[in-house]
Every structure is written in structure tokens, then in C-alpha cells.
C-alpha positions in Angstrom: 11.1 33.7 -120.4 15.0 33.3 -120.4 14.9 30.5 -117.7 11.8 28.9 -119.5 14.0 28.6 -122.7 17.1 27.2 -120.3 14.3 24.5 -119.0 13.4 23.5 -122.6 17.1 23.3 -123.7 18.3 21.5 -120.8 15.2 18.8 -121.1 16.1 18.8 -124.7 19.8 17.8 -124.0 18.3 15.4 -121.1 16.3 13.7 -123.4 19.1 13.4 -126.4 21.6 12.0 -123.5 19.0 9.4 -122.2 18.3 8.1 -126.0 22.5 8.2 -126.6 22.7 6.3 -123.4 19.9 3.8 -124.7 21.6 3.4 -127.9 24.7 2.4 -126.2 23.0 -0.1 -124.1 21.3 -1.7 -127.4 25.0 -1.8 -129.0 26.4 -3.6 -126.0 23.8 -6.0 -125.5 23.4 -7.2 -128.9 19.6 -6.7 -128.8 18.6 -4.9 -132.1 16.9 -1.5 -131.8 13.5 -2.7 -132.6 13.8 -5.3 -130.1 14.8 -3.0 -127.5 11.9 -0.5 -128.4 9.5 -3.3 -128.4 10.2 -4.2 -124.9 10.0 -1.0 -123.9 6.8 -0.6 -125.4 5.4 -3.3 -123.5 7.1 -2.3 -120.5 5.0 1.1 -121.3 1.8 -1.0 -122.0 1.7 -2.9 -118.6 2.6 0.3 -116.3 -0.2 1.8 -118.3 -2.7 -1.2 -118.1 -1.6 -1.2 -114.1 -2.1 2.6 -113.5 -5.8 2.0 -115.4 -6.3 -0.5 -113.0 -5.7 1.7 -109.9 -7.6 4.4 -111.4 -10.8 2.3 -112.0 -10.4 0.7 -108.6 -10.2 4.1 -106.9 -13.0 5.4 -108.9 -15.5 2.6 -107.6 -13.9 3.0 -103.9 -15.3 6.7 -104.2 -18.2 5.7 -105.8 -19.0 3.1 -103.2 -18.0 5.9 -100.3 -20.4 8.5 -101.8 -23.4 6.1 -102.0 -22.8 4.6 -98.2 -22.6 8.3 -97.0 -26.0 8.9 -98.9 -27.8 6.1 -97.3 -26.3 7.2 -93.6 -27.7 11.0 -94.2 -31.2 9.1 -95.5 -31.3 7.0 -92.1 -30.2 9.9 -90.0 -33.0 12.3 -91.8 -35.4 9.6 -91.5 -35.1 8.5 -87.7 -33.7 12.0 -86.2 -37.1 12.3 -84.1 -36.1 8.9 -82.4 -34.7 10.2 -79.2 -36.9 12.9 -78.8 -40.0 10.4 -79.5 -38.3 8.3 -76.6 -38.4 11.1 -74.3 -41.8 12.3 -74.9 -43.3 8.9 -74.7 -43.7 8.7 -70.7 -45.2 12.6 -70.7 -47.9 11.1 -72.9 -48.4 8.2 -70.9 -49.1 10.4 -67.9 -51.5 12.4 -69.8 -53.3 9.3 -70.7 -53.1 8.2 -67.4 -54.9 11.9 -66.5 -57.5 11.7 -69.0 -58.6 8.5 -67.4 -59.7 10.0 -64.5 -63.3 10.9 -63.8 -64.4 14.2 -62.8 -67.7 15.8 -61.3 -67.2 19.2 -61.2 -67.4 22.1 -63.7 -63.5 23.0 -63.4 -62.2 19.5 -63.5 -64.1 19.1 -66.6 -62.1 22.2 -67.9 -59.0 21.1 -66.8 -59.5 17.7 -68.5 -60.4 19.2 -71.6 -57.1 21.4 -71.8 -55.1 18.1 -70.9 -57.0 16.4 -73.8 -55.8 19.5 -76.2 -52.5 19.4 -75.0 -52.5 15.3 -75.6 -54.0 15.7 -79.0 -51.2 18.0 -80.3 -48.4 15.9 -78.9 -49.7 12.9 -80.7 -50.4 15.1 -83.7 -46.9 15.9 -84.0 -45.4 12.8 -83.1 -47.8 11.4 -86.0 -46.1 14.4 -88.6 -42.9 12.9 -87.3 -43.7 9.5 -88.2 -44.0 8.3 -84.6 -47.6 6.2 -84.4 -48.9 3.6 -81.8 -48.2 0.1 -82.7 -52.0 -1.8 -82.6 -52.5 -4.2 -80.0 -56.1 -5.1 -78.6 -57.1 -8.0 -80.4 -53.9 -8.6 -82.5 -52.0 -11.5 -82.8 -49.1 -11.3 -80.4 -45.9 -10.5 -82.4 -42.8 -10.7 -80.2 -41.2 -8.0 -82.2 -43.9 -5.2 -81.5 -45.1 -6.6 -77.9 -43.8 -7.7 -74.6 -45.8 -9.9 -72.7 -45.7 -9.5 -69.3 -48.6 -11.9 -68.1 -50.5 -14.6 -69.9 -54.2 -16.1 -69.6 -55.8 -19.4 -70.6 -56.9 -19.0 -73.9 -60.9 -19.4 -74.3 -63.5 -19.0 -77.4 -63.3 -15.2 -76.6 -59.6 -14.9 -76.9 -58.0 -17.7 -78.9 -54.3 -18.4 -78.6 -51.7 -15.7 -79.1 -54.3 -13.3 -78.8 -53.8 -9.9 -77.0 -56.1 -9.5 -74.3 -55.3 -6.2 -72.4 -52.7 -3.7 -73.0 -50.8 -2.8 -70.0 -48.5 0.0 -71.6 -49.0 1.5 -75.4 -46.1 0.7 -77.6 -44.8 3.2 -80.4 -42.8 2.8 -83.6 -41.0 5.1 -85.7 -41.4 4.2 -89.1 -40.5 0.6 -89.2 -38.4 0.7 -86.0 -40.0 -0.1 -82.4 -39.2 2.7 -79.8 -40.8 1.0 -77.0 -42.5 -2.5 -77.2 -46.1 -2.8 -76.1 -46.9 -4.3 -73.0 -49.5 -6.9 -73.0 -51.2 -9.6 -71.5 -51.4 -12.4 -73.9 -54.1 -15.7 -74.2 -51.9 -19.1 -74.4 
């Protein structure tokens, strides 16, 4: 408690000394006391304005950083399945090739049914994560979604820039292409 009282009295003495120094400086310079206070007030206002400007700029920067981080988090959540989807696509291709094989006996049919169930489960899981097949057959060629590996002459059945055959299915995650469709295009 005594220390606090000593500090307060020291501050008062320091303030009084500063006030006296100001008064002496005013007397020596020939500037009136009012003019000196006005100058000091103007300086204080300028400092305040500068501090307010710095505060507003810092506040705006924090708001911008917050928005940027929020957008980045949303993108991470939206596209979190991208790497897993890319790794599963070759397995899905292999399962689809296995489904294309013709079987004659009951054992082969049973095996094919099991493969079909696994394929349907994988496709449903991918769809739940937002991964879907890119539409191709009969569609207009879009270089953003399709990769033309071969062309054939256009005719009445297939007009120019129409996809004629799909060599490998393409997939996209929401609006991002995971793998472009490899197609044959009529030209």
C-alpha cells in the first residue's frame, strides 16, 4: 500500500515538473500559453487520428484473414475425398471390366453377382462423397471434361464434335475433374 502511495505521489511530482517545464518553455519562446496548448492539442489529435487509422487497418486485416481461413476450411471439407477418389478409380475400372466378362456356369454367375455388389457399394460410397461419373456417350465434346484420343469422320448418326465411344470413364468431384473421360469423337 505504501509503495502505491509513493508511486502516485511520484507521478504527481513528475506531472507537476513537466507542467513547470512547459510553462518555462512557453515563457522563453514568447508563445502564449493558449497557442502552446492549441499546438499540443493539434499534435494529440493527429496522433489519435493516426492510431485510429492503424486500428481500423489492423481490424480489416484480421477480418480478411478470418474470411480467407474460413474459405480455405470450406474448400478442404468440400474436396476432402479427392485423393481417395483418385486412388479408387482404377479399382472401379477393374471391377467394371470383370463385370463385362461373360459367364456360362452357376459358379461364375455367383462370382459375378458378388463383384456387382462390391461395385455398386463403391459407386454408392463415391456418390455420397460427391464423386460422380462424367456424362459422355452422345454428348457434345468438352475439352474440360473429355480427352479425345481418336476421331472418326462425322456422319448423319454422329454429328461433328459428338462423343461416339467411351474408352475410359471420367469422374468429377462436385465441380472438379478427378479424371477426364477418354473418348472417341466424330469430327
